[in-house]
C-alpha positions in Angstrom: -11.6 -33.1 15.0 -9.6 -36.1 16.3 -9.1 -37.3 12.7 -7.9 -33.9 11.6 -5.5 -33.7 14.5 -4.0 -37.1 13.7 -3.6 -36.1 10.0 -1.9 -32.9 11.0 0.4 -34.7 13.4 1.3 -37.3 10.8 2.0 -34.6 8.3 4.3 -32.7 10.6 6.3 -35.8 11.5 6.7 -36.8 7.9 7.9 -33.4 6.9 10.0 -32.6 10.0 13.1 -30.7 8.8 15.2 -32.6 11.4 14.6 -35.9 9.5 17.7 -37.4 7.8 16.0 -37.3 4.4 14.6 -33.8 4.9 16.8 -32.4 2.1 14.8 -34.4 -0.4 11.6 -32.7 0.6 11.5 -29.6 -1.6 8.1 -28.1 -1.3 5.4 -30.0 0.7 1.8 -29.6 -0.1 -0.2 -27.2 2.2 -2.1 -28.7 5.2 -5.8 -29.3 4.7 -7.8 -26.4 5.8 -4.8 -24.1 6.3 -3.9 -22.7 2.9 -6.5 -20.2 1.8 -6.2 -21.2 -1.9 -3.8 -23.2 -4.0 -0.8 -21.5 -5.7 -2.1 -22.0 -9.2 -0.1 -21.1 -12.2 -3.3 -20.4 -14.1 -3.9 -16.8 -14.9 -6.6 -15.5 -12.6 -9.2 -13.1 -13.9 -7.9 -9.6 -13.5 -9.9 -7.5 -10.9 -9.0 -4.3 -12.7 -11.0 -2.4 -15.3 -10.0 -3.8 -18.6 -8.5 -2.0 -21.5 -7.3 1.5 -22.1 -10.4 3.0 -20.5 -9.5 1.6 -17.1 -5.9 2.7 -17.4 -6.9 6.2 -18.4 -9.4 6.4 -15.6 -6.8 5.5 -13.0 -4.1 7.8 -14.4 -6.7 10.7 -14.6 -7.8 10.2 -11.0 -4.2 9.9 -9.7 -3.3 13.1 -11.6 -6.4 15.0 -10.5 -6.4 14.1 -6.8 -2.8 13.7 -6.0 -0.7 15.5 -8.6 -2.7 18.6 -9.6 -2.5 20.1 -6.1 1.3 20.3 -6.5 1.3 21.7 -10.1 3.8 24.5 -9.2 6.3 21.9 -8.0 5.8 19.8 -11.1 6.1 22.9 -13.3 9.4 23.8 -11.7 10.6 20.2 -12.2 9.6 20.2 -15.8 11.4 23.5 -16.3 14.6 21.9 -14.9 14.0 18.9 -17.2 13.8 21.3 -20.2 17.2 22.6 -19.3 18.7 19.1 -19.1 17.1 18.1 -22.4 18.4 21.2 -24.1 21.9 20.6 -22.6 21.9 17.0 -24.0 21.0 18.3 -27.5 23.6 21.0 -27.2 26.3 18.5 -26.4 25.4 16.5 -29.5 25.4 19.6 -31.7 28.9 20.6 -30.4 30.3 17.5 -32.2 30.0 19.4 -35.5 32.3 22.3 -34.7 34.7 20.0 -32.8 35.3 17.9 -36.0 34.8 20.5 -38.7 36.3 23.7 -37.1 38.8 22.4 -34.5 40.1 19.2 -36.1 39.7 19.8 -39.8 40.0 23.6 -40.1 42.3 23.9 -37.0 40.4 27.1 -35.9 42.1 28.3 -32.7 39.2 30.5 -31.7 36.8 27.5 -31.8 39.4 25.6 -29.8 38.7 28.0 -26.9 35.0 28.5 -27.4 34.0 24.8 -27.6 35.5 23.8 -24.2 34.0 26.9 -22.6 30.6 26.0 -24.1 31.0 22.4 -22.8 31.7 23.8 -19.2 28.7 26.1 -19.3 26.4 23.4 -20.5 27.7 21.0 -17.9 27.1 23.6 -15.1 23.6 24.3 -16.3 22.9 20.6 -16.6 24.2 19.9 -13.1 22.1 22.5 -11.4 19.0 21.5 -13.4 19.4 17.8 -12.6 19.8 18.6 -8.9 16.7 20.7 -8.8 14.7 18.1 -10.7 15.7 15.3 -8.4 14.9 17.2 -5.2 11.6 18.4 -6.5 10.5 15.0 -7.8 11.6 13.2 -4.6 9.6 15.7 -2.5 6.6 15.2 -4.8 6.8 11.4 -4.5 7.1 11.5 -0.8 4.1 13.9 -0.6 2.0 11.7 -2.8 2.8 8.7 -0.5 1.9 10.7 2.6 -1.4 11.9 1.1 -2.4 8.4 0.0 -1.6 7.0 3.5 -3.6 9.7 5.2 -6.6 9.1 3.0 -6.4 5.3 3.4 -6.1 5.6 7.2 -8.9 8.0 7.5 -11.2 5.7 5.5 -10.1 2.6 7.5 -10.9 4.5 10.8 -14.4 4.9 9.5 -14.7 1.4 8.2 -17.1 -1.2 9.7 -15.7 -3.8 12.1 -16.9 -6.5 9.7 -14.4 -5.2 7.1 -11.5 -5.8 9.4 -12.8 -9.3 10.1 -13.0 -10.0 6.3 -9.7 -8.5 5.3 -6.4 -9.7 6.7 -4.2 -7.2 8.4 -1.3 -8.3 6.4 -2.9 -7.2 3.1 -3.8 -3.9 4.7 -0.3 -3.3 5.8 1.0 -4.2 2.4 -1.2 -1.6 0.8 0.1 1.0 3.2 3.7 0.2 2.6 4.5 -1.7 -0.6 1.6 -0.5 -2.8 1.9 3.2 -2.1 5.6 3.0 -2.8 4.9 1.4 -6.2 2.4 4.2 -6.9 5.1 6.8 -5.9 7.7 5.1 -8.1 5.3 4.9 -11.1 4.1 8.5 -10.6 7.7 9.8 -10.5 8.7 7.6 -13.4 5.8 8.7 -15.5 6.5 12.4 -14.9 10.2 12.0 -15.4 9.9 9.8 -18.5 7.0 11.7 -20.1 8.7 15.1 -19.4 12.5 14.7 -19.2 13.0 11.7 -21.5 10.4 12.9 -24.0 11.8 16.4 -24.0 15.3 15.0 -24.5 14.1 12.9 -27.4 12.2 15.9 -28.8 15.3 18.2 -28.6 17.6 15.5 -30.1 15.1 14.6 -32.9 14.6 18.2 -33.6 18.3 18.7 -33.9 18.5 15.7 -36.3 15.6 17.0 -38.5 17.3 20.4 -38.5 20.5 18.9 -39.7 19.1 16.4 -42.2 15.3 15.7 -42.3 15.6 12.8 -44.8 18.3 11.1 -42.7 16.1 11.6 -39.6 13.1 9.9 -41.3 15.4 6.9 -42.2 16.6 6.7 -38.6 13.1 6.6 -37.0 11.0 4.7 -39.6 11.6 1.4 -37.9 10.6 2.4 -34.3 6.7 2.2 -34.8 7.2 -1.5 -35.1 7.8 -1.7 -31.3 4.4 -0.1 -30.3 2.2 -3.2 -30.3 4.6 -5.7 -28.5 5.4 -3.0 -25.8 1.7 -2.4 -25.2 1.1 -6.2 -24.8 4.0 -6.4 -22.4 2.4 -3.7 -20.3 -0.9 -5.6 -20.0 1.0 -8.7 -18.9 3.0 -6.7 -16.3 -0.1 -5.4 -14.7 -1.6 -8.8 -14.2 1.6 -10.3 -12.8 2.3 -7.3 -10.6 -1.2 -7.5 -9.0 -0.7 -11.2 -8.2 2.8 -10.5 -6.7 1.4 -7.7 -4.5 -1.4 -10.0 -3.3 1.2 -12.6 -2.2 3.2 -9.9 -0.5 0.1 -9.1 1.5 -0.3 -12.8 2.3 3.3 -12.9 3.5 2.9 -9.9 5.7 -0.1 -11.6 7.3 1.8 -14.8 7.9 4.6 -13.0 9.6 2.3 -11.0 11.8 0.5 -14.1 12.9 3.6 -16.1 13.7 5.4 -13.2 15.5 2.4 -12.4 17.6 1.7 -16.0 18.3 5.3 -17.1 18.8 4.5 -18.6 22.2 1.8 -20.8 20.8 4.0 -21.8 17.8 6.7 -23.0 20.1 4.3 -24.6 22.6 2.8 -26.8 19.9 6.0 -27.5 18.1 4.8 -25.9 14.9 8.0 -24.1 14.0 8.6 -26.4 11.0 5.1 -26.1 9.8 5.1 -22.3 10.0 8.5 -22.2 8.2 7.1 -24.3 5.4 3.9 -22.2 5.2 6.0 -19.0 4.9 8.3 -20.7 2.4 5.5 -21.5 0.0 4.5 -17.9 -0.1 8.1 -16.6 -0.5 8.6 -19.0 -3.4 5.5 -17.8 -5.1 6.7 -14.2 -4.7 10.0 -15.2 -6.1 8.4 -16.8 -9.1 6.1 -13.9 -9.8 8.8 -11.3 -9.3 11.1 -13.2 -11.7 8.2 -13.3 -14.2 7.7 -9.5 -13.8 11.4 -8.8 -14.4 11.4 -11.0 -17.5 8.4 -9.0 -18.9 10.1 -5.7 -18.0 13.3 -6.8 -19.7 11.6 -8.0 -22.8 11.5 -4.5 -24.3 15.3 -4.3 -24.2 16.0 -6.7 -27.1 13.2 -5.1 -29.1 14.8 -1.7 -28.7 18.3 -3.0 -29.2 17.4 -4.6 -32.5 15.5 -1.6 -33.8 18.3 0.7 -32.6 20.9 -1.4 -34.4 18.8 -1.3 -37.6 18.5 2.5 -37.3 22.2 3.1 -36.7 23.1 0.8 -39.6 20.8 2.7 -42.0 22.1 6.0 -40.9 25.7 5.0 -41.3 25.0 3.6 -44.8 23.1 6.6 -46.1 24.9 9.3 -44.1 28.3 7.8 -44.9 27.5 7.8 -48.6 26.7 11.5 -48.3 30.0 12.3 -46.7 31.9 10.3 -49.4 30.0 12.2 -52.1 30.9 15.5 -50.4 27.2 16.4 -49.8 27.8 16.9 -46.1 30.7 17.4 -43.7 32.1 14.7 -41.4 31.3 17.0 -38.4 27.6 17.3 -39.4 27.4 13.5 -39.9 29.0 12.7 -36.5 26.8 15.3 -34.8 23.8 13.5 -36.2 25.0 10.1 -35.2 25.8 11.4 -31.7 22.3 12.8 -31.4 20.9 9.5 -32.5 22.9 7.5 -30.0 22.0 10.0 -27.2 18.3 9.6 -28.1 18.6 5.8 -27.7 18.7 5.8 -23.9 15.7 8.0 -23.3 13.8 6.2 -26.0 14.6 2.9 -24.3 13.3 4.4 -21.0 10.1 5.4 -22.7 9.7 1.9 -24.0 10.0 0.5 -20.5 7.6 3.1 -19.2 4.4 1.2 -20.0 5.5 -1.9 -18.0 6.5 0.2 -15.0 3.4 2.3 -15.3 1.1 -0.8 -15.4 2.9 -2.1 -12.2 2.1 1.1 -10.5 -1.5 1.2 -11.8 -2.1 -2.3 -10.3 -1.0 -0.9 -6.9 -3.0 2.3 -7.4 -6.1 0.2 -8.0 -5.6 -1.6 -4.7 -4.9 1.7 -2.9 -8.1 3.3 -4.3 -10.1 0.3 -3.2 -9.3 1.4 0.4 -9.8 5.1 -0.4 -13.3 4.3 -1.8 -14.2 1.8 0.9 -17.9 2.3 1.6 -19.1 2.4 5.1 -22.4 0.6 5.7 -22.8 1.6 9.3 -23.1 5.4 9.2 -25.1 8.2 10.8 -28.5 8.9 9.3 -28.9 12.4 7.8 -31.4 13.2 10.5 -29.4 11.6 13.4 -29.1 13.6 16.6 -27.0 13.2 19.7 -28.4 10.6 22.2 -29.1 13.0 25.1 -31.0 15.3 22.7 -33.2 12.4 21.4 -34.1 11.2 24.9 -34.4 14.7 26.3 -31.8 14.4 29.1 -28.8 12.6 30.4 -28.3 9.0 29.4 -29.6 6.5 32.0 -28.6 3.3 30.3 -31.7 1.2 29.7 -31.0 -1.3 26.9 -33.8 -3.0 25.1 -33.7 -5.7 22.3 -37.1 -6.2 20.6 -37.4 -9.3 18.3 -33.7 -8.8 17.4 -32.4 -10.8 14.5 -28.8 -10.9 13.3 -26.4 -13.1 11.3 -22.8 -12.9 10.2 -22.9 -12.8 6.4 -25.7 -13.5 4.0 -25.1 -17.3 4.1 -24.3 -17.7 7.8 -26.7 -19.2 10.4 -28.4 -16.5 12.5 -26.5 -15.6 15.7 -29.7 -14.0 17.1 -33.2 -15.0 16.1 -36.0 -13.1 17.7 -34.1 -12.0 20.9 -36.2 -10.0 23.4 -34.1 -8.6 26.2 -34.4 -5.7 28.6 -31.5 -4.4 30.7 -32.9 -1.8 33.2 -30.9 1.3 33.8 -28.5 1.0 36.7 -28.8 -2.8 36.9 -26.1 -5.5 36.6 -27.2 -8.1 34.1 -25.1 -11.2 33.2 -25.5 -13.2 30.0 -24.7 -16.8 30.5 -24.5 -19.4 27.8 -22.4 -21.9 25.9 -19.6 -20.7 23.6 -21.1 -19.5 20.4 -24.5 -18.8 21.9 -24.3 -15.1 20.9 -23.1 -13.3 24.1 -20.4 -11.3 22.3 -22.8 -10.6 19.5 -25.1 -8.9 21.9 -22.2 -6.8 23.2 -21.1 -5.8 19.7 -24.6 -4.7 18.6 -25.0 -2.2 21.4 -22.3 0.3 20.2 -23.3 -0.4 16.6 -20.2 -2.3 15.6 -22.9 -4.2 13.6 -26.5 -3.4 12.7 -29.4 -5.7 13.3 -30.9 -7.5 10.3 -34.3 -7.1 11.9 -36.1 -5.9 15.0 -35.1 -2.9 17.2 -32.3 -2.0 19.7 -33.0 1.0 21.9 -31.1 3.0 24.5 -33.5 4.7 26.9 -36.2 4.3 24.3 -34.2 5.8 21.4 -33.4 3.6 18.4 -29.6 3.4 18.2 -29.8 4.0 14.4 -31.6 7.3 15.0 -28.7 8.8 17.1 -25.2 9.8 16.2 -22.6 7.1 16.6 -20.3 9.5 18.4 -22.9 10.2 21.1 -23.9 6.5 21.3 -20.3 5.3 21.9 -19.6 8.2 24.3 -22.2 6.6 26.5 -20.6 3.2 26.5 -17.4 1.8 28.0 -16.3 -1.6 26.8 -13.9 -4.2 28.2 -13.4 -6.9 25.7 -12.1 -10.5 26.2 -9.5 -9.5 23.6 -7.4 -6.9 25.5 -5.8 -4.3 23.3 -3.0 -2.2 24.6 -0.9 0.2 22.6 2.9 0.6 22.5 2.8 3.5 25.0 3.0 4.2 28.7 0.6 2.6 31.2 -0.9 6.0 31.9 -1.5 6.7 28.2 -3.2 3.3 27.8 -5.5 3.9 30.8 -6.4 7.4 29.4 -7.1 6.0 25.9 -10.4 7.6 25.2 -9.8 10.5 27.7 -6.4 11.8 26.7 -6.9 15.0 28.7 -7.5 13.1 31.9 -5.6 14.3 35.0 -3.1 12.0 36.6 -5.1 11.7 39.8 -8.1 10.5 37.8 -6.0 7.9 36.0 -4.6 6.7 39.3 -8.1 6.6 40.8 -9.3 4.4 37.9 -6.3 2.1 38.4 -7.2 1.7 42.1 -10.8 0.8 41.2 -9.4 -1.9 38.9 -6.9 -3.1 41.5 -4.0 -2.2 39.2 -2.4 0.6 41.1 -0.1 -1.5 43.3 1.5 -3.5 40.4 1.8 -0.3 38.3 3.8 1.4 41.0 6.1 -1.6 41.2 7.0 -1.2 37.5 10.3 0.5 36.7 8.8 3.9 35.8 5.4 3.5 37.4 2.6 4.9 35.3 5.2 6.1 32.7 6.5 2.6 32.1 6.1 1.6 28.4 3.9 -1.6 28.1 5.6 -2.8 24.8 3.9 -3.9 21.7 0.5 -5.3 22.5 1.4 -5.0 26.2 4.1 -7.6 25.8 5.9 -6.5 29.0 2.8 -7.2 31.2 1.1 -10.4 32.2 -2.3 -11.4 30.9 -3.9 -10.4 34.2 -2.1 -7.1 34.3 -3.2 -6.2 30.8 -6.8 -7.0 31.6 -6.7 -4.8 34.7 -5.4 -1.9 32.7 -8.2 -2.4 30.2 -10.7 -2.4 33.1 -9.1 0.8 34.4 -9.5 2.4 31.0 -13.3 1.7 31.2 -13.5 3.0 34.7 -11.8 6.3 33.7 -14.3 6.8 30.9 -17.1 6.6 33.5 -19.8 6.0 30.9 -23.5 5.3 31.9 -23.2 1.9 30.2 -20.4 -0.6 31.0 -20.1 -3.6 28.8 -17.8 -6.5 30.1 -17.2 -9.3 27.6 -15.5 -11.9 29.7 -13.4 -9.1 31.1 -11.9 -11.1 34.0 -11.0 -14.3 32.0 -7.3 -13.8 32.9 -7.8 -12.8 36.6 
C-alpha cells in the first residue's frame, strides 16, 4: 500500500497541470488500478445478436411492445404523410402544364389554374406536415416515457447485488441517452419508411406513368448501393454501442467527482480527476467522429449514383425531345420528379445507419427491461405473521449459515450459528471485513444464503413474502441515504401517511427535534441532494428517526452512530 501511494504521488507530481512543461503532456496513461480497462482501438466483440435475425428481433419487439399500442396515432401520421407525398408528386407533375400550356401554348386559362393548384397543394401539404410532426413527436415522447417506466420498475425489483455490479453512471445513461436514441430511431424509421418511401413511390409512379423506359434507365444504377449501405449499418451499430458505453462511463465519473468533491479537494486530486475525465471525453470524441464518418459515407455513394442517373435521363430524354417524341414540359416534369426523389432516397439510404445506432441503444434498454431477479418470492410464499401464526416477535436465528460475494470470492460467512432472542439487544463486534454488515444484509434478504438457514421466529425467510419480511424490519445503515425533500418527508420515508405528531415524536426519540426546529423552515426545510445542507451527525439522526417512526419489531443498526 505504501509503494502504491508513492507511485500515485509521483505520478500526480509529474503530471501536475501547473508544471511549466504541462502543455507538452497531451494524454497521460491511466493510473495503475484506477482505469477499469484500457481504451483499445481494437474492435471488441459485439454483445448484440449477430446478423439480420437479431436486427429483426429487436425491431419486431420494439414495434410489438411500444408502437402497436399507439397504432391509431401512427395511422393518422401515415395518413398525413400520404398527403405530403402526394403533394410532392403533384408539384412535380405541374411542371408539364407550366411549360407546355403556359409558356409554349400561352394558355391564359392554365395561367390561372396552375397557380391556384399550387396554392391548394401548398395548403394541404402545410396542414399535413403539421399534423405529422405533432403526432410523431407525441409518439416519440410516449415511447421514451414507457421505456423509462419499464426500466425503473424492473430496477426497483432488482437485487442489491446488481447495483453493486453495475455503475450508476451506466444506468443513468440508459435512462437518458439510450432511450433518446431509441426515440430518435423509432421516429426516423416510421417517418422514413412511411413518408420518404411514400414520396419516392408517388414520384416513381409519376415517372413510370410519364415514361416507363426512361424511369427504368433512371433507377437501374441504384441497386448497386444496397451492399455498401448494409455494411455501413453494421459498422455503425458496433461503433454506436462503444460510444454509448463510454457515455455511461463519463456519467459515472462525473457523479463520483461531484458527490466526492470534498475528498477530491482534500487530497489534491483535481488534476488527476480532470485527466481521468479527459481520457473518457477524448474516447467519446473519437468514437462520435467515427460514427459521423460512417453515417456520412452513404452521401458520396448516393451523390455519384444520382449524378449517373440524371446524366442518363438527360441524354436519353433530351434525345426524345429533339426527335419530337415528347414535349419539353413532359421531360422537365420527369426530371423534376427525379430530382425531388433524390432527397427522400438519400434519407432512406441513411436510414440503416441511424436505425443500427438506435438498435444498439434498444438492446441496452431491453437488457434492463429483461433484467432477471434472483431474489424473489416463492410461489407458495405467505406473509410472515401468517406463517408464524401471530404477530412478529423478532427472534433471529442463523444455522450453519454460509455466504460469499460472487462465485470466486472468499466466503464472508462460513458455518455461522447465531441466535438473537426476541426483544434483546445484541451487538456484533469484530474487525473490518469480518462480516458484520453481511449479517445485517442477509436478514431482510438483500442477499440469500449459499447454504444453511436463516429464520425469523422459526420461519425460514425464503418461505415468507419479502414485503412482510421487510415490513417487520427497520434498518439504519452506516451509509445514510437522504432524499432531496423536506426533513419531515425523509423521516416519514416508509410511512408516508404518518401524522406530523408521530414524525416529531420519532425525531425526539432520535435527539433530532431541537436541531430540526432551528432550521429555517423546521420540519419543512429541504435537506438538499443527499442531505447536503445537513451535517453528517444530523443526517444520521434523521435516519435513526426514520427507523423509530417505522416502529418495526426488528431494528438493525449498522454502525448507525458512527457520525455522532
